[in-house]
N, C-alpha and C positions, 0 to 999 in steps of 0.2 A: 911023580915027586908030584909035576904041576897038579893032575889028579887030585892027592892028598890037598893037597892050599886050596882047590877050589872049592873043595868035602868041607874041609876048614869054616872059610867063607860064608858056604852058602849053608851049613849050622849055625853059623855067629850069625849069621841077619834072620833068618826062623826066628831064632832064641829070642831076637831084639823084636820084632813084631811080634810074635809071642805076647812079649810083657807089655807091649804097650796094650793091645787088646785085652789082656787081664787088667789093664791100669784103667780103661776107658770104663770096662763094665762094672769094676769095685767099683769107681767114680760114680756112675750110672744109679746103683743100687744106694750107694751113699747118697745122693739127693732123691731120691727117691723114699728113703727112711725120713729126712729131713722135711718133705713132703709129708706123709702121714704124721708123724710128729707132730709138727706145726695143723695141720687138722684137727687131731684131740684139744689142742689149744686152744682154736679156733671153737669149739664145740660150745666155750664153757665164756660166760658171759664176763666174768673176774678178769679174764687174763686180753689185754689188748696187745697182739703180736703188732710192730713197731718197725720192724726190720726183717729182712731175711738174709744171709747171703750164703751163697752157693761156692766156695771157692774150686779152683782146677789146680789143688797143692798135691805136695808126696804124700803128708801126713793123713790124710782122708778124715780132712774135718772140715763141718760148716757152722754155722751160730744162727743164731737168733736172738734178736731181743724184743724184750718184753715189757710191759706195763703192769704192775698187779697192785690193785691195793689189800690183797690178802696177807691179813698178821703170820700165816705159816702159808710160805709158798711149798715149804719141802712136805705137810704133810696134804695138802689141796692136792698138789702133782702125782703123789702117790696115792691119793682116792682116785683120781682120774683113770691113774694106768688101772686101776684095779677094775671101773669098771668098763673099762677094754676088755678085762678078764686077760690079760697080756703078765706073764712070767717075769718078772723082778726084782733087784736089790737094790740098797738106800743106803746110805751112811753119809753123816754132815762130819764134815771135816773141818774143824774151828770154827770161824761164827762167819766165815766167805762163802766158803766151797760146798754144796752138796753134789752129790754124785749117785747117779743110777746107773746100774746096768739093766739093762731090756730085752729082753727076745720079744722079737715081731713075726717072729713064726711066719707065715707063710705068706704074710698081707703084702709083701714086698712086689708088684708084679715083674718087677725088672729081674728079680733071682729067682733062680730054680731050686734055691735049696729051702729046707721044711722050718730051718730055724735059723735067723738072721738075728747077730746081736748086735747092741750098740750101745755105748756110752755117751753117757750125757751128763756134761758137767754145767751145771750153774754158779755164777759168777754172780756173789749179790753185789750191787756199784753201790744203791740207795737203800732209804727206804723200801721204795716203789719199784724200783729198776734193776733186770738181770739181764748179764749176757747170757745167753747157752750155749753152750758148744753140742757138739754131735759129732760123735767118733764112730766110723762103722768098725766093729771089733770083728779083724781078722783071721787071729790067733787067740789062744788062749789068753796073753797077756797085753796089757795094755796099760802104758804109765804116762805121766805129764810133770811136769815140772809147773806149781803153781804160785811159789815164791821164791825170787832168786836174789840173793844180797851176795856181797863179799865175803861175808865171814861163816856164809851155811846156807842149802838150796833147801825146802819143804817141797814134798813131789806124794801125789797119790798114784795109787797104785791097783787095775783091777787082773786078777787073776782069775780066771774063769767067771761066778758070780761072785768071788769074794772081795772086799775092798778095805785097802788099807793107806796107811799112811805114814810118812818118816821125815822127819827130821835130819838133815843131813848136815854136820858142823865140819868148816873146811880150816880153821883155825889153824895158822901154822904149819900148813902142806904143802909140799913142793907143786907149785904152779906153772911144769912147763910141758911143752905139747903131747909128752908120751902121757898125760894124765895120771887119776890115782884113783886106786881103786877102793871099795869099798862095802864092807857083809853087812846084809840088812836081813838082820833076827835069824840068821842062822841057814836062811834058805836062798836069802837072792846076794846076786855078786852085782854091783854097780861099778860101772867106770865112768869116771867126771871128765871132761876134759876143758878144757882153756883157751882161750884167744891169748894175743899176745900181749896186751896188757895185763891178764891172770884174772880176768871175769871167766866164769863159768859159760861154754858157749853151747852142751850137750850133756845129755846120758844118754847110755846104754845101759839098761838090766836085764838079765840072766838068771835063769832059776838053777840052781846048785843040782849036781844030778843027786838022788835020793833024796829031799830033801822034802817034807813033809806039807804043806800047805797047813795054814792057821783054819780054825773052823771060821762060818757066816759072821760076820760081824753081828 
């Protein structure tokens, strides 16, 4: 009985250590991706990088703040990625958000993978200022809330290379700890959780079994 208990503890410790090592590796790849994307922007004299932040967070996201007087930043960055011969898809979401899904291929020295995917979210702050979030895409699906109000939220979602957006109304819903579920396009199931005063504090999205993804936008 004692040996069984010791084996369990040893196994648990190994799993925790393996998870810590995996987190460190993924964060290093994210920071490598951030540096690589920054280097692409730096090559262009029409973009001025103001700040780069390498967060040590659990959601594998870091950020860049840039200044550019380009009238069409969406088209400009698309052209820069095309010149680098990178595989990507992109989409404008409303007036303030631009999403890129980019494959950096084997250009990241910290990753042994042949394909390394990131999601780049560009938040338009003003006429010439932009906050860019860079996420490491370690699974087929990645999503984020980009607008949060009491009676509704807006999200973007990347499923493989597909870029989608949804507005989820929250009028007259029950705001308790158990949360609520919403079905998006008969494809995704969204579980929305609330805090003690009824504000949205998180969302988890899963793909329904057998659901077919929309075509690329």
